[in-house]
Structures are given as structure tokens and as C-alpha cells.
LOPA-428588 format. One record per residue (C-alpha): chain; x, y, z; residue in one letter. Coordinates in steps of 0.001 Angstrom, whole numbers, plus 524288, in hexadecimal, padded with zeros to 5 digits. Each point is the difference from the previous one (the first is absolute). Layout:
N
kette_px_py_pz_rest
A_X_Y_Z_a
...
***
This chain:
67
kette_px_py_pz_rest
A_87136_518DE_162C8_x
A_803CE_80B00_7F6CA_x
A_80C32_8009B_7F787_x
A_806D1_809E9_808E5_x
A_7FECC_7F6B1_80B96_x
A_804BF_7F49A_7F7C3_x
A_80BE0_807B3_7FB72_x
A_80352_80442_80DCE_x
A_7FF02_7F1F1_804A2_x
A_8083D_7FB1C_7F4A8_x
A_80ABE_809C7_80302_x
A_80132_7FA2A_80D9B_x
A_8029D_7F255_7FAB4_x
A_80D63_7F9BB_8001A_x
A_80787_80035_7F322_x
A_7FCE3_7F18F_7FDCE_x
A_7F17C_80245_80279_x
A_80030_80BAC_7F6BA_x
A_805B7_7F767_7F54D_x
A_7F559_7F5E1_80218_x
A_7F5B9_80AB5_7FF1A_x
A_80621_805D5_7F3BE_x
A_80088_7F299_7F9A6_x
A_7F1BC_7FD2C_8033A_x
A_7FB70_80D16_7FAA7_x
A_8086C_7FEA8_7F3D9_x
A_7FACE_7F267_7FD1E_x
A_7F201_804C3_8016E_x
A_802AE_80A3E_7F58F_x
A_80632_7F647_7F6B2_x
A_7F5B3_7F583_7FEC6_x
A_8024A_7F851_7F381_x
A_7F71C_801B3_7F455_x
A_7F9D5_7F2A3_7FDA3_x
A_7FF54_801F5_7F13D_x
A_80E71_8035F_7FF37_x
A_80386_7F4A4_808EA_x
A_7F834_7F6CE_7F733_x
A_80718_80528_7F3DC_x
A_80D7A_7FE50_80639_x
A_7FCBF_7F24B_804B2_x
A_7FC63_7FC25_7F21D_x
A_80C2E_806AD_7FAA2_x
A_808F5_7F8FD_80987_x
A_7F9BD_7F2E8_7FD01_x
A_80176_8025D_7F14F_x
A_80E42_803F4_80167_x
A_80309_7F452_8088E_x
A_7F995_7F6BB_7F64D_x
A_807B8_8063C_7F4DE_x
A_80C73_7FE1D_807FD_x
A_7FCEE_7F1B3_80291_x
A_7FCDF_7FDF2_7F194_x
A_80D0A_8061E_7FC15_x
A_7F959_80B39_7F8D8_x
A_8071F_80AE7_80715_x
A_80E59_80286_8022A_x
A_8052F_8022B_80DB2_x
A_80AA3_8097D_803F8_x
A_80960_7FDA2_80B3A_x
A_7FFF2_8099C_80B46_x
A_80E1A_80338_7FCEC_x
A_7FC42_80444_7F238_x
A_7F4CC_80813_80541_x
A_808ED_80773_80925_x
A_80A43_801FD_7F553_x
A_7F63B_80849_7F899_x
***
């Protein structure tokens, strides 16, 4: 099946089906980078440990939104 046929078929879908298709295509384009995911996992774990150890100061959500 060529792209023209796929597009024509997609245009005949219901709005809900079009959203499902858009979401599936979008997710396939945004596959996570495993190296970046590994870095962020380590960063989150380090920050959480620092929080538990009392090494970082927290800010209330109210103060965040005041700024």
C-alpha cells in the first residue's frame, strides 16, 4: 500500500479513529533515547536521595506559582 492510499483511507476515518492514528504515528516518531533516559533516571534518584537526606530545600507549590 502506498502513502497516497494510506492518506485517502485515513481521511475516511471517524474523528476518534483519526486521533488514535495521529497518536500512534506521533509516538513512533518520539521514541525515547535510552542514554538520555538512563541519565534522567540517575538524576531523579540522586535528587530524591538528597531530599530524603535533607540536603535540598523544597518549595511549596504556592510559592512556585507566586513567582
